[in-house]
gemmi code that builds the backbone of each chain (N, CA, C; Angstrom):
import gemmi

chains = {
    "A": [
        ("MET", (70.703, -6.039, -45.257), (70.917, -5.987, -43.798), (69.675, -6.527, -43.121)),
        ("THR", (69.784, -7.743, -42.633), (68.613, -8.329, -41.987), (68.694, -8.219, -40.478)),
        ("SER", (69.871, -8.509, -39.918), (69.979, -8.464, -38.462), (70.388, -7.069, -38.012)),
        ("ARG", (69.957, -6.734, -36.813), (70.325, -5.432, -36.254), (71.831, -5.353, -36.004)),
        ("GLN", (72.358, -4.159, -36.202), (73.760, -3.912, -35.883), (73.998, -4.197, -34.401)),
        ("LYS", (75.010, -4.992, -34.139), (75.264, -5.377, -32.747), (76.086, -4.313, -32.023)),
        ("LEU", (75.630, -3.962, -30.833), (76.356, -2.971, -30.041), (77.087, -3.625, -28.872)),
        ("ILE", (76.886, -4.943, -28.703), (77.478, -5.570, -27.527), (78.569, -6.552, -27.913)),
        ("SER", (79.062, -6.498, -29.150), (80.185, -7.366, -29.482), (81.476, -6.647, -29.136)),
        ("GLY", (82.506, -7.398, -28.874), (83.802, -6.807, -28.543), (83.720, -5.970, -27.280)),
        ("PRO", (84.320, -4.766, -27.313), (84.345, -3.921, -26.106), (82.947, -3.616, -25.584)),
        ("GLY", (81.940, -3.700, -26.452), (80.572, -3.415, -26.031), (80.125, -4.280, -24.869)),
        ("ILE", (80.610, -5.534, -24.813), (80.183, -6.430, -23.734), (80.668, -5.909, -22.381)),
        ("LEU", (81.863, -5.326, -22.388), (82.391, -4.760, -21.134), (81.560, -3.546, -20.715)),
        ("LEU", (81.152, -2.738, -21.709), (80.312, -1.577, -21.407), (78.981, -2.015, -20.810)),
        ("VAL", (78.378, -3.061, -21.398), (77.093, -3.546, -20.883), (77.253, -4.006, -19.436)),
        ("TRP", (78.353, -4.699, -19.166), (78.599, -5.179, -17.801), (78.701, -3.997, -16.835)),
        ("LEU", (79.510, -2.990, -17.201), (79.706, -1.857, -16.292), (78.404, -1.068, -16.116)),
        ("TYR", (77.666, -0.879, -17.226), (76.379, -0.187, -17.099), (75.410, -1.002, -16.240)),
        ("GLY", (75.442, -2.326, -16.423), (74.579, -3.177, -15.605), (74.887, -3.026, -14.123)),
        ("VAL", (76.185, -2.982, -13.798), (76.584, -2.805, -12.397), (76.079, -1.460, -11.881)),
        ("MET", (76.189, -0.426, -12.707), (75.738, 0.898, -12.277), (74.213, 0.938, -12.108)),
        ("VAL", (73.488, 0.203, -12.969), (72.027, 0.136, -12.824), (71.680, -0.454, -11.462)),
        ("VAL", (72.280, -1.614, -11.166), (71.978, -2.278, -9.888), (72.357, -1.363, -8.727)),
        ("GLY", (73.553, -0.748, -8.819), (74.009, 0.123, -7.743), (73.093, 1.305, -7.529)),
        ("ALA", (72.813, 2.052, -8.617), (72.052, 3.297, -8.485), (70.587, 3.023, -8.134)),
        ("VAL", (69.985, 2.011, -8.784), (68.559, 1.751, -8.552), (68.320, 1.218, -7.144)),
        ("SER", (69.146, 0.235, -6.725), (68.903, -0.341, -5.394), (69.208, 0.678, -4.310)),
        ("ARG", (70.266, 1.448, -4.512), (70.614, 2.466, -3.525), (69.507, 3.505, -3.377)),
        ("SER", (69.033, 4.045, -4.519), (68.026, 5.094, -4.427), (66.692, 4.526, -3.947)),
        ("ALA", (66.365, 3.285, -4.346), (65.110, 2.679, -3.879), (65.129, 2.552, -2.363)),
        ("TYR", (66.271, 2.098, -1.831), (66.380, 1.957, -0.373), (66.298, 3.315, 0.313)),
        ("GLN", (67.050, 4.286, -0.188), (67.096, 5.588, 0.475), (65.768, 6.320, 0.374)),
        ("ILE", (65.123, 6.225, -0.803), (63.842, 6.920, -0.963), (62.777, 6.289, -0.068)),
        ("SER", (62.824, 4.963, 0.090), (61.791, 4.306, 0.893), (62.039, 4.457, 2.389)),
        ("THR", (63.277, 4.691, 2.819), (63.522, 4.738, 4.261), (63.804, 6.135, 4.808)),
        ("GLU", (64.492, 6.977, 4.040), (64.916, 8.256, 4.616), (64.868, 9.378, 3.583)),
        ("PHE", (63.781, 9.401, 2.795), (63.707, 10.358, 1.700), (63.858, 11.800, 2.179)),
        ("ASP", (63.287, 12.124, 3.346), (63.277, 13.510, 3.817), (64.669, 14.042, 4.151)),
        ("ARG", (65.605, 13.123, 4.362), (66.929, 13.571, 4.773), (67.636, 14.319, 3.646)),
        ("ALA", (67.559, 13.801, 2.438), (68.238, 14.446, 1.309), (67.456, 14.175, 0.032)),
        ("PRO", (66.252, 14.765, -0.091), (65.378, 14.440, -1.239), (66.047, 14.697, -2.586)),
        ("LEU", (66.789, 15.795, -2.690), (67.431, 16.117, -3.964), (68.442, 15.043, -4.362)),
        ("ALA", (69.303, 14.683, -3.407), (70.347, 13.694, -3.690), (69.734, 12.357, -4.099)),
        ("TYR", (68.691, 11.917, -3.365), (68.119, 10.599, -3.648), (67.361, 10.603, -4.973)),
        ("SER", (66.701, 11.726, -5.293), (66.009, 11.809, -6.578), (67.005, 11.764, -7.728)),
        ("LEU", (68.131, 12.458, -7.559), (69.150, 12.459, -8.615), (69.740, 11.062, -8.803)),
        ("SER", (69.913, 10.321, -7.703), (70.408, 8.942, -7.816), (69.408, 8.077, -8.575)),
        ("ALA", (68.125, 8.280, -8.297), (67.087, 7.512, -8.991), (67.091, 7.842, -10.480)),
        ("LEU", (67.250, 9.133, -10.799), (67.323, 9.563, -12.204), (68.526, 8.909, -12.890)),
        ("ALA", (69.670, 8.910, -12.189), (70.867, 8.269, -12.741), (70.591, 6.796, -13.024)),
        ("GLY", (69.902, 6.126, -12.104), (69.571, 4.723, -12.288), (68.718, 4.498, -13.530)),
        ("LEU", (67.729, 5.397, -13.753), (66.868, 5.291, -14.935), (67.679, 5.445, -16.214)),
        ("VAL", (68.562, 6.459, -16.238), (69.381, 6.700, -17.430), (70.273, 5.488, -17.708)),
        ("TYR", (70.902, 4.956, -16.653), (71.760, 3.778, -16.822), (70.952, 2.598, -17.353)),
        ("GLY", (69.748, 2.430, -16.818), (68.901, 1.329, -17.257), (68.562, 1.439, -18.729)),
        ("PHE", (68.207, 2.666, -19.162), (67.828, 2.852, -20.558), (69.021, 2.610, -21.484)),
        ("ILE", (70.197, 3.102, -21.099), (71.387, 2.899, -21.937), (71.704, 1.406, -22.054)),
        ("THR", (71.605, 0.690, -20.921), (71.856, -0.757, -20.956), (70.902, -1.433, -21.939)),
        ("TYR", (69.618, -1.033, -21.873), (68.621, -1.624, -22.764), (68.956, -1.350, -24.237)),
        ("THR", (69.324, -0.096, -24.559), (69.615, 0.228, -25.959), (70.834, -0.548, -26.446)),
        ("LEU", (71.860, -0.697, -25.578), (73.066, -1.432, -25.985), (72.729, -2.880, -26.290)),
        ("VAL", (71.899, -3.497, -25.439), (71.564, -4.905, -25.638), (70.690, -5.073, -26.878)),
        ("ARG", (69.783, -4.107, -27.114), (68.863, -4.189, -28.234), (69.588, -4.059, -29.571)),
        ("GLY", (70.462, -3.072, -29.669), (71.233, -2.899, -30.892), (70.443, -2.231, -32.002)),
        ("GLY", (71.105, -1.987, -33.126), (70.475, -1.311, -34.258), (70.762, 0.168, -34.256)),
        ("GLU", (70.496, 0.800, -35.397), (70.882, 2.198, -35.574), (70.082, 3.145, -34.673)),
        ("ARG", (68.763, 2.901, -34.557), (67.964, 3.791, -33.703), (68.387, 3.684, -32.253)),
        ("ALA", (68.651, 2.444, -31.807), (69.092, 2.247, -30.423), (70.440, 2.917, -30.212)),
        ("ARG", (71.301, 2.834, -31.249), (72.619, 3.450, -31.133), (72.478, 4.959, -30.965)),
        ("ARG", (71.583, 5.564, -31.777), (71.375, 7.012, -31.656), (70.814, 7.381, -30.291)),
        ("ALA", (69.841, 6.599, -29.837), (69.256, 6.871, -28.520), (70.326, 6.757, -27.439)),
        ("ALA", (71.203, 5.760, -27.592), (72.264, 5.566, -26.600), (73.227, 6.745, -26.612)),
        ("VAL", (73.538, 7.261, -27.820), (74.442, 8.420, -27.912), (73.844, 9.601, -27.159)),
        ("VAL", (72.543, 9.860, -27.396), (71.879, 10.977, -26.718), (71.925, 10.787, -25.204)),
        ("CYS", (71.613, 9.556, -24.760), (71.574, 9.300, -23.320), (72.951, 9.373, -22.687)),
        ("CYS", (73.962, 8.889, -23.389), (75.314, 8.956, -22.836), (75.748, 10.410, -22.717)),
        ("ALA", (75.375, 11.239, -23.720), (75.704, 12.665, -23.647), (74.987, 13.292, -22.456)),
        ("ALA", (73.703, 12.933, -22.276), (72.941, 13.454, -21.132), (73.560, 12.980, -19.824)),
        ("GLU", (74.015, 11.715, -19.828), (74.635, 11.147, -18.636), (75.914, 11.917, -18.291)),
        ("LEU", (76.732, 12.165, -19.315), (77.986, 12.902, -19.098), (77.685, 14.292, -18.549)),
        ("LEU", (76.692, 14.950, -19.166), (76.286, 16.289, -18.706), (75.814, 16.203, -17.247)),
        ("GLY", (75.020, 15.181, -16.946), (74.512, 15.002, -15.589), (75.634, 14.836, -14.579)),
        ("VAL", (76.612, 13.980, -14.914), (77.731, 13.757, -13.996), (78.491, 15.059, -13.779)),
        ("LEU", (78.739, 15.797, -14.872), (79.529, 17.028, -14.755), (78.770, 18.079, -13.955)),
        ("VAL", (77.459, 18.258, -14.265), (76.673, 19.276, -13.558), (76.518, 18.906, -12.083)),
        ("VAL", (76.095, 17.668, -11.818), (75.887, 17.258, -10.426), (77.219, 17.237, -9.679)),
        ("GLY", (78.276, 16.783, -10.355), (79.596, 16.768, -9.730), (80.029, 18.159, -9.310)),
        ("ALA", (79.867, 19.132, -10.227), (80.251, 20.511, -9.912), (79.329, 21.091, -8.834)),
        ("TRP", (78.032, 20.742, -8.924), (77.029, 21.236, -7.982), (77.356, 20.770, -6.558)),
        ("THR", (77.724, 19.487, -6.421), (78.022, 18.962, -5.083), (79.259, 19.622, -4.489)),
        ("LEU", (80.191, 20.020, -5.364), (81.400, 20.681, -4.860), (81.117, 22.143, -4.534)),
        ("ALA", (80.276, 22.797, -5.373), (80.027, 24.228, -5.209), (79.074, 24.502, -4.054)),
        ("ASP", (78.088, 23.622, -3.857), (77.062, 23.881, -2.848), (76.782, 22.613, -2.031)),
        ("PRO", (77.753, 22.184, -1.211), (77.583, 20.929, -0.459), (76.357, 20.975, 0.456)),
        ("GLY", (75.928, 22.186, 0.847), (74.791, 22.314, 1.748), (73.507, 21.737, 1.174)),
        ("ALA", (73.392, 21.743, -0.180), (72.187, 21.218, -0.815), (72.148, 19.693, -0.768)),
        ("PHE", (73.276, 19.068, -0.399), (73.371, 17.610, -0.416), (73.793, 17.054, 0.949)),
        ("PRO", (72.824, 16.859, 1.853), (73.161, 16.280, 3.160), (73.704, 14.863, 3.022)),
        ("ASP", (73.353, 14.182, 1.934), (73.889, 12.847, 1.690), (74.335, 12.780, 0.228)),
        ("ALA", (75.197, 11.815, -0.086), (75.787, 11.754, -1.422), (74.813, 11.196, -2.452)),
        ("THR", (75.008, 11.548, -3.724), (74.319, 10.898, -4.823), (75.351, 10.036, -5.542)),
        ("VAL", (74.856, 9.248, -6.527), (75.771, 8.427, -7.308), (76.761, 9.325, -8.065)),
        ("TRP", (76.290, 10.537, -8.409), (77.111, 11.422, -9.235), (77.856, 12.484, -8.413)),
        ("SER", (77.841, 12.376, -7.065), (78.546, 13.343, -6.226), (80.040, 13.328, -6.518)),
        ("ASP", (80.643, 14.524, -6.514), (82.091, 14.651, -6.742), (82.531, 13.878, -7.986)),
        ("PHE", (81.738, 13.971, -9.054), (82.041, 13.302, -10.327), (82.129, 11.784, -10.176)),
        ("GLY", (81.379, 11.251, -9.204), (81.342, 9.795, -9.053), (82.530, 9.223, -8.311)),
        ("MET", (83.125, 10.016, -7.415), (84.312, 9.564, -6.697), (84.030, 8.306, -5.879)),
        ("GLY", (82.816, 8.219, -5.289), (82.459, 7.051, -4.482), (82.375, 5.776, -5.302)),
        ("TYR", (82.318, 5.923, -6.626), (82.262, 4.761, -7.511), (83.512, 4.719, -8.387)),
        ("LEU", (84.643, 5.123, -7.794), (85.943, 5.054, -8.479), (85.959, 5.864, -9.775)),
        ("PHE", (85.154, 6.917, -9.841), (85.060, 7.785, -11.023), (84.519, 7.059, -12.249)),
        ("ILE", (83.996, 5.851, -12.039), (83.397, 5.137, -13.178), (82.273, 5.968, -13.803)),
        ("PRO", (81.420, 6.672, -13.009), (80.337, 7.449, -13.616), (80.806, 8.505, -14.612)),
        ("VAL", (81.997, 9.057, -14.444), (82.451, 10.081, -15.389), (83.246, 9.443, -16.537)),
        ("LEU", (83.887, 8.311, -16.282), (84.680, 7.658, -17.330), (83.791, 6.875, -18.294)),
        ("LEU", (82.707, 6.295, -17.749), (81.861, 5.401, -18.544), (81.218, 6.091, -19.757)),
        ("PRO", (80.569, 7.279, -19.581), (79.936, 7.889, -20.745), (80.942, 8.301, -21.819)),
        ("VAL", (82.137, 8.722, -21.421), (83.156, 9.099, -22.403), (83.533, 7.886, -23.241)),
        ("THR", (83.788, 6.754, -22.564), (84.145, 5.517, -23.249), (83.002, 5.050, -24.151)),
        ("ALA", (81.780, 5.120, -23.615), (80.620, 4.642, -24.368), (80.395, 5.497, -25.610)),
        ("LEU", (80.547, 6.815, -25.485), (80.356, 7.701, -26.647), (81.386, 7.366, -27.717)),
        ("TYR", (82.644, 7.157, -27.281), (83.698, 6.793, -28.229), (83.324, 5.520, -28.974)),
        ("TRP", (82.859, 4.527, -28.214), (82.512, 3.228, -28.784), (81.334, 3.344, -29.749)),
        ("LEU", (80.317, 4.118, -29.370), (79.103, 4.220, -30.185), (79.370, 5.000, -31.468)),
        ("VAL", (80.146, 6.080, -31.378), (80.424, 6.891, -32.566), (81.347, 6.129, -33.512)),
        ("ARG", (82.299, 5.406, -32.942), (83.190, 4.591, -33.755), (82.401, 3.504, -34.474)),
        ("GLY", (81.391, 2.951, -33.778), (80.547, 1.914, -34.364), (79.866, 2.395, -35.629)),
        ("ARG", (79.415, 3.663, -35.603), (78.765, 4.209, -36.782), (79.755, 4.351, -37.934)),
        ("ALA", (80.962, 4.861, -37.614), (81.965, 5.052, -38.654), (82.295, 3.721, -39.328)),
        ("ALA", (82.477, 2.665, -38.515), (82.801, 1.349, -39.055), (81.657, 0.831, -39.922)),
        ("ASP", (80.421, 1.110, -39.501), (79.249, 0.682, -40.241), (79.205, 1.325, -41.624)),
        ("ARG", (79.517, 2.613, -41.681), (79.490, 3.327, -42.966), (80.547, 2.782, -43.912)),
        ("GLN", (81.716, 2.478, -43.355), (82.770, 1.903, -44.178), (82.319, 0.576, -44.753)),
        ("ALA", (81.642, -0.206, -43.942), (81.180, -1.514, -44.386), (80.161, -1.358, -45.518)),
        ("VAL", (79.311, -0.337, -45.425), (78.315, -0.094, -46.458), (78.992, 0.348, -47.752)),
        ("ALA", (80.008, 1.211, -47.620), (80.699, 1.742, -48.790), (81.505, 0.663, -49.494)),
        ("ALA", (82.016, -0.278, -48.744), (82.909, -1.290, -49.307), (82.161, -2.279, -50.192)),
    ],
    "B": [
        ("MET", (84.075, -15.582, 11.552), (83.756, -16.473, 10.418), (83.411, -15.656, 9.177)),
        ("LEU", (82.456, -14.741, 9.355), (82.040, -13.946, 8.191), (83.169, -13.030, 7.732)),
        ("VAL", (83.878, -12.432, 8.681), (84.961, -11.513, 8.327), (86.075, -12.259, 7.594)),
        ("ALA", (86.444, -13.446, 8.109), (87.483, -14.247, 7.462), (87.073, -14.597, 6.034)),
        ("LEU", (85.802, -14.977, 5.877), (85.286, -15.342, 4.558), (85.294, -14.126, 3.625)),
        ("THR", (84.986, -12.960, 4.195), (84.975, -11.734, 3.392), (86.370, -11.415, 2.862)),
        ("VAL", (87.357, -11.512, 3.761), (88.740, -11.229, 3.345), (89.186, -12.240, 2.296)),
        ("ALA", (88.896, -13.534, 2.542), (89.310, -14.585, 1.606), (88.655, -14.383, 0.241)),
        ("THR", (87.364, -14.036, 0.230), (86.662, -13.840, -1.041), (87.222, -12.639, -1.788)),
        ("ALA", (87.563, -11.578, -1.053), (88.135, -10.393, -1.693), (89.458, -10.743, -2.370)),
        ("VAL", (90.307, -11.506, -1.660), (91.603, -11.891, -2.233), (91.391, -12.775, -3.459)),
        ("ALA", (90.496, -13.769, -3.343), (90.226, -14.672, -4.461), (89.673, -13.895, -5.661)),
        ("ALA", (88.815, -12.910, -5.391), (88.218, -12.120, -6.476), (89.291, -11.312, -7.205)),
        ("LEU", (90.233, -10.768, -6.443), (91.311, -9.993, -7.070), (92.231, -10.907, -7.888)),
        ("LEU", (92.488, -12.125, -7.365), (93.300, -13.082, -8.122), (92.606, -13.432, -9.437)),
        ("LEU", (91.285, -13.668, -9.353), (90.519, -13.977, -10.567), (90.596, -12.812, -11.557)),
        ("ALA", (90.477, -11.587, -11.034), (90.542, -10.404, -11.890), (91.900, -10.322, -12.581)),
        ("ALA", (92.972, -10.574, -11.824), (94.314, -10.508, -12.401), (94.498, -11.594, -13.455)),
        ("TRP", (94.000, -12.788, -13.157), (94.142, -13.936, -14.055), (93.419, -13.675, -15.383)),
        ("CYS", (92.171, -13.232, -15.306), (91.398, -12.972, -16.521), (91.912, -11.713, -17.223)),
        ("GLY", (92.412, -10.756, -16.450), (93.035, -9.582, -17.064), (94.260, -9.986, -17.871)),
        ("TRP", (95.008, -10.944, -17.338), (96.181, -11.481, -18.032), (95.763, -12.161, -19.337)),
        ("ALA", (94.671, -12.935, -19.293), (94.154, -13.576, -20.505), (93.753, -12.521, -21.535)),
        ("ALA", (93.108, -11.447, -21.078), (92.701, -10.380, -21.995), (93.933, -9.710, -22.604)),
        ("TRP", (94.928, -9.517, -21.771), (96.178, -8.901, -22.216), (96.815, -9.736, -23.330)),
        ("ARG", (96.733, -11.072, -23.185), (97.319, -11.960, -24.194), (96.339, -12.257, -25.324)),
        ("ASP", (95.233, -11.494, -25.366), (94.262, -11.613, -26.454), (93.589, -12.990, -26.482)),
        ("GLN", (93.243, -13.521, -25.296), (92.621, -14.838, -25.239), (91.241, -14.755, -24.592)),
        ("PRO", (90.320, -15.612, -25.045), (89.004, -15.690, -24.377), (89.127, -16.474, -23.076)),
        ("THR", (88.071, -16.482, -22.274), (88.072, -17.284, -21.056), (88.011, -18.763, -21.438)),
        ("LYS", (88.779, -19.586, -20.719), (88.832, -21.020, -21.017), (88.340, -21.817, -19.818)),
        ("ASP", (88.357, -23.161, -19.984), (87.830, -24.029, -18.927), (88.420, -23.699, -17.564)),
        ("TRP", (89.746, -23.496, -17.528), (90.386, -23.256, -16.233), (89.874, -21.971, -15.602)),
        ("HIS", (89.617, -20.979, -16.451), (89.071, -19.733, -15.914), (87.690, -19.979, -15.302)),
        ("PHE", (86.904, -20.830, -15.977), (85.560, -21.081, -15.456), (85.620, -21.848, -14.144)),
        ("ILE", (86.633, -22.721, -13.994), (86.811, -23.400, -12.706), (87.149, -22.365, -11.634)),
        ("GLY", (88.027, -21.430, -11.989), (88.364, -20.348, -11.050), (87.140, -19.535, -10.669)),
        ("MET", (86.320, -19.187, -11.683), (85.086, -18.449, -11.407), (84.180, -19.264, -10.491)),
        ("GLY", (84.140, -20.598, -10.727), (83.316, -21.461, -9.893), (83.744, -21.399, -8.437)),
        ("VAL", (85.074, -21.421, -8.214), (85.589, -21.362, -6.836), (85.172, -20.046, -6.175)),
        ("VAL", (85.381, -18.941, -6.903), (85.039, -17.632, -6.328), (83.528, -17.531, -6.086)),
        ("ALA", (82.744, -18.029, -7.054), (81.285, -17.984, -6.903), (80.840, -18.822, -5.706)),
        ("LEU", (81.534, -19.949, -5.497), (81.216, -20.812, -4.358), (81.487, -20.079, -3.042)),
        ("MET", (82.575, -19.334, -2.998), (82.902, -18.576, -1.784), (81.834, -17.513, -1.518)),
        ("ALA", (81.389, -16.839, -2.594), (80.346, -15.821, -2.428), (79.040, -16.473, -1.965)),
        ("THR", (78.772, -17.696, -2.463), (77.567, -18.416, -2.035), (77.661, -18.773, -0.557)),
        ("ALA", (78.843, -19.281, -0.144), (79.053, -19.620, 1.263), (78.855, -18.380, 2.133)),
        ("GLN", (79.337, -17.257, 1.635), (79.206, -16.002, 2.370), (77.735, -15.620, 2.542)),
        ("LEU", (76.968, -15.780, 1.450), (75.533, -15.486, 1.520), (74.866, -16.359, 2.576)),
        ("VAL", (75.193, -17.672, 2.574), (74.586, -18.600, 3.536), (74.992, -18.231, 4.959)),
        ("VAL", (76.296, -18.025, 5.165), (76.783, -17.690, 6.517), (76.144, -16.386, 7.003)),
        ("GLY", (76.070, -15.405, 6.099), (75.481, -14.118, 6.468), (74.038, -14.268, 6.913)),
        ("ILE", (73.257, -15.051, 6.160), (71.847, -15.230, 6.504), (71.711, -16.009, 7.807)),
        ("VAL", (72.571, -17.037, 7.993), (72.529, -17.809, 9.238), (72.830, -16.900, 10.429)),
        ("GLN", (73.832, -16.030, 10.277), (74.178, -15.135, 11.390), (73.033, -14.168, 11.693)),
        ("LEU", (72.356, -13.690, 10.642), (71.193, -12.826, 10.861), (70.098, -13.595, 11.599)),
        ("ALA", (69.878, -14.844, 11.177), (68.821, -15.659, 11.776), (69.119, -15.952, 13.240)),
        ("ARG", (70.414, -16.024, 13.566), (70.807, -16.270, 14.954), (70.633, -15.034, 15.827)),
        ("GLY", (70.327, -13.911, 15.201), (70.092, -12.707, 15.976), (71.263, -11.745, 15.978)),
        ("GLU", (72.375, -12.120, 15.297), (73.479, -11.167, 15.189), (73.092, -10.079, 14.188)),
        ("ARG", (73.477, -8.855, 14.486), (73.095, -7.750, 13.608), (74.326, -7.037, 13.062)),
        ("PRO", (74.284, -6.676, 11.757), (75.391, -5.901, 11.203), (75.393, -4.484, 11.767)),
        ("GLY", (76.537, -3.799, 11.619), (76.640, -2.427, 12.117), (75.657, -1.503, 11.436)),
        ("GLN", (75.436, -1.718, 10.134), (74.450, -0.934, 9.401), (73.185, -1.762, 9.205)),
        ("ASP", (72.239, -1.206, 8.464), (70.928, -1.841, 8.297), (71.044, -3.247, 7.676)),
        ("SER", (70.213, -4.173, 8.167), (70.237, -5.549, 7.663), (69.858, -5.626, 6.191)),
        ("VAL", (68.939, -4.746, 5.739), (68.497, -4.771, 4.344), (69.680, -4.495, 3.415)),
        ("ILE", (70.488, -3.497, 3.779), (71.675, -3.172, 2.980), (72.628, -4.361, 2.961)),
        ("PHE", (72.795, -4.978, 4.140), (73.691, -6.127, 4.261), (73.270, -7.255, 3.316)),
        ("VAL", (71.986, -7.607, 3.344), (71.503, -8.698, 2.483), (71.605, -8.305, 1.009)),
        ("ALA", (71.320, -7.031, 0.689), (71.410, -6.578, -0.707), (72.834, -6.740, -1.237)),
        ("TYR", (73.805, -6.388, -0.423), (75.203, -6.534, -0.857), (75.601, -8.006, -0.966)),
        ("LEU", (75.093, -8.833, -0.029), (75.373, -10.273, -0.118), (74.841, -10.838, -1.434)),
        ("LEU", (73.617, -10.427, -1.818), (73.016, -10.920, -3.061), (73.806, -10.412, -4.276)),
        ("GLY", (74.221, -9.149, -4.217), (75.024, -8.596, -5.306), (76.325, -9.358, -5.471)),
        ("ALA", (76.985, -9.661, -4.349), (78.247, -10.399, -4.389), (78.023, -11.809, -4.933)),
        ("PHE", (76.892, -12.403, -4.560), (76.544, -13.758, -5.002), (76.376, -13.812, -6.525)),
        ("ALA", (75.729, -12.776, -7.102), (75.392, -12.800, -8.527), (76.544, -12.316, -9.412)),
        ("CYS", (77.435, -11.555, -8.839), (78.446, -10.820, -9.601), (79.246, -11.678, -10.594)),
        ("VAL", (79.989, -12.653, -10.075), (80.882, -13.434, -10.942), (80.116, -14.342, -11.912)),
        ("PRO", (79.042, -15.038, -11.476), (78.298, -15.855, -12.442), (77.778, -15.051, -13.637)),
        ("VAL", (77.255, -13.844, -13.392), (76.736, -13.030, -14.502), (77.870, -12.667, -15.461)),
        ("ALA", (79.002, -12.221, -14.901), (80.148, -11.886, -15.749), (80.615, -13.112, -16.528)),
        ("GLY", (80.575, -14.287, -15.884), (80.985, -15.522, -16.542), (80.106, -15.855, -17.744)),
        ("PHE", (78.781, -15.704, -17.586), (77.864, -15.970, -18.700), (78.094, -14.985, -19.842)),
        ("MET", (78.400, -13.731, -19.484), (78.654, -12.748, -20.539), (79.923, -13.106, -21.306)),
        ("SER", (80.905, -13.678, -20.622), (82.131, -14.064, -21.322), (81.892, -15.295, -22.200)),
        ("LEU", (80.842, -16.068, -21.902), (80.481, -17.179, -22.788), (79.898, -16.659, -24.091)),
        ("ALA", (79.212, -15.503, -24.005), (78.596, -14.929, -25.200), (79.622, -14.172, -26.038)),
        ("GLU", (80.714, -13.761, -25.428), (81.720, -12.968, -26.131), (83.059, -13.701, -26.041)),
        ("ARG", (83.321, -14.560, -27.063), (84.506, -15.411, -27.008), (85.740, -14.685, -27.523)),
        ("THR", (86.017, -13.508, -26.992), (87.239, -12.791, -27.360), (87.902, -12.303, -26.084)),
        ("ARG", (88.944, -11.508, -26.227), (89.624, -10.938, -25.062), (88.673, -10.075, -24.244)),
        ("TRP", (87.639, -9.511, -24.913), (86.730, -8.611, -24.197), (85.865, -9.358, -23.200)),
        ("GLY", (85.592, -10.642, -23.501), (84.894, -11.475, -22.518), (85.761, -11.680, -21.288)),
        ("SER", (87.060, -11.917, -21.510), (87.996, -12.082, -20.389), (88.058, -10.812, -19.556)),
        ("LEU", (88.087, -9.675, -20.253), (88.173, -8.400, -19.533), (86.901, -8.151, -18.722)),
        ("THR", (85.760, -8.622, -19.233), (84.509, -8.465, -18.493), (84.557, -9.257, -17.185)),
        ("VAL", (85.108, -10.488, -17.244), (85.233, -11.276, -16.017), (86.224, -10.611, -15.065)),
        ("ALA", (87.305, -10.042, -15.622), (88.265, -9.322, -14.781), (87.560, -8.167, -14.061)),
        ("ALA", (86.732, -7.436, -14.797), (85.975, -6.337, -14.186), (85.016, -6.887, -13.134)),
        ("GLY", (84.443, -8.070, -13.406), (83.545, -8.706, -12.443), (84.260, -9.041, -11.147)),
        ("GLY", (85.488, -9.577, -11.256), (86.271, -9.886, -10.065), (86.587, -8.629, -9.275)),
        ("PHE", (86.893, -7.569, -10.004), (87.221, -6.312, -9.338), (85.994, -5.744, -8.607)),
        ("VAL", (84.840, -5.787, -9.277), (83.605, -5.308, -8.639), (83.313, -6.123, -7.385)),
        ("LEU", (83.534, -7.452, -7.465), (83.284, -8.306, -6.295), (84.205, -7.912, -5.137)),
        ("ALA", (85.474, -7.603, -5.446), (86.406, -7.192, -4.387), (85.919, -5.904, -3.722)),
        ("VAL", (85.418, -4.960, -4.531), (84.879, -3.714, -3.978), (83.668, -4.011, -3.084)),
        ("LEU", (82.814, -4.926, -3.549), (81.642, -5.307, -2.748), (82.075, -5.905, -1.406)),
        ("GLN", (83.179, -6.660, -1.420), (83.670, -7.269, -0.171), (84.122, -6.202, 0.814)),
        ("VAL", (84.784, -5.167, 0.297), (85.207, -4.062, 1.168), (83.982, -3.402, 1.793)),
        ("ARG", (82.948, -3.189, 0.968), (81.725, -2.580, 1.476), (81.050, -3.500, 2.512)),
        ("LEU", (81.033, -4.823, 2.223), (80.425, -5.768, 3.157), (81.142, -5.734, 4.499)),
        ("TYR", (82.465, -5.640, 4.434), (83.270, -5.553, 5.660), (82.858, -4.341, 6.473)),
        ("ASP", (82.709, -3.191, 5.799), (82.274, -1.954, 6.487), (80.873, -2.123, 7.072)),
        ("ILE", (79.971, -2.689, 6.252), (78.567, -2.778, 6.679), (78.436, -3.695, 7.896)),
        ("TRP", (79.201, -4.806, 7.896), (79.099, -5.733, 9.025), (79.746, -5.147, 10.275)),
        ("GLY", (80.883, -4.466, 10.075), (81.651, -4.047, 11.243), (81.324, -2.659, 11.791)),
        ("ALA", (80.811, -1.777, 10.927), (80.684, -0.371, 11.323), (79.783, -0.178, 12.538)),
    ],
}
model = gemmi.Model(1)
for chain_id, residues in chains.items():
    chain = gemmi.Chain(chain_id)
    for i, (resn, *xyz) in enumerate(residues, 1):
        res = gemmi.Residue()
        res.name, res.seqid = resn, gemmi.SeqId(i, " ")
        for name, pos in zip(("N", "CA", "C"), xyz):
            atom = gemmi.Atom()
            atom.name, atom.element = name, gemmi.Element(name[0])
            atom.pos, atom.b_iso = gemmi.Position(*pos), 0.0
            res.add_atom(atom)
        chain.add_residue(res)
    model.add_chain(chain)
structure = gemmi.Structure()
structure.add_model(model)
structure.setup_entities()
């Protein structure tokens, strides 16, 4: 095995595209909000910035490829899913803490629920990738 | 002018999404004709970027902040070309589906641009 296992072939390319869109969306949105009106909703804007960082790292691991990157991506996607679920539930349970929306508000409703669907799809793809890899080694 | 261009680009982006989605459905990669279609849509987004900047320079102001307006214009400008290059790297149905997703994202950006300019 000389070349790194590719994570962006087949359906992976669509995942990279969607994660890339989320990186641009979350990072530019939080950068603008933090620089202009941070005091209005510091918690919401910080969470959006955190989401942007996580999306950025996952995009990087997918493009890089290889087993270590795949494992790192699995961990981050799980953290991302947890983040969407916790922040989503938090925004519904205590709207007062969020004067303005985050990327993960209401489970990502403002982004067509892509934030909650994406990590599930990505985890499926990454775990399946490992299974296929093991079969290839055994064969 | 800008509103008409926004509506036209949104419709063209959705047509592109449907067309490339159809190619993905039939298990085909993006072909020359698809790239011509992407070129047309990308050209419309470019025209929109130019018109938007000209209108700003003339002193017209969007309903929301100008920075947000320009950021969305740039996002719309880059959207389809980036998806197109990714479909060049992935010569399967998944490349077609990526362009379809790109067209859909562009249509969403157009809706947001409409709100930002008019609100």
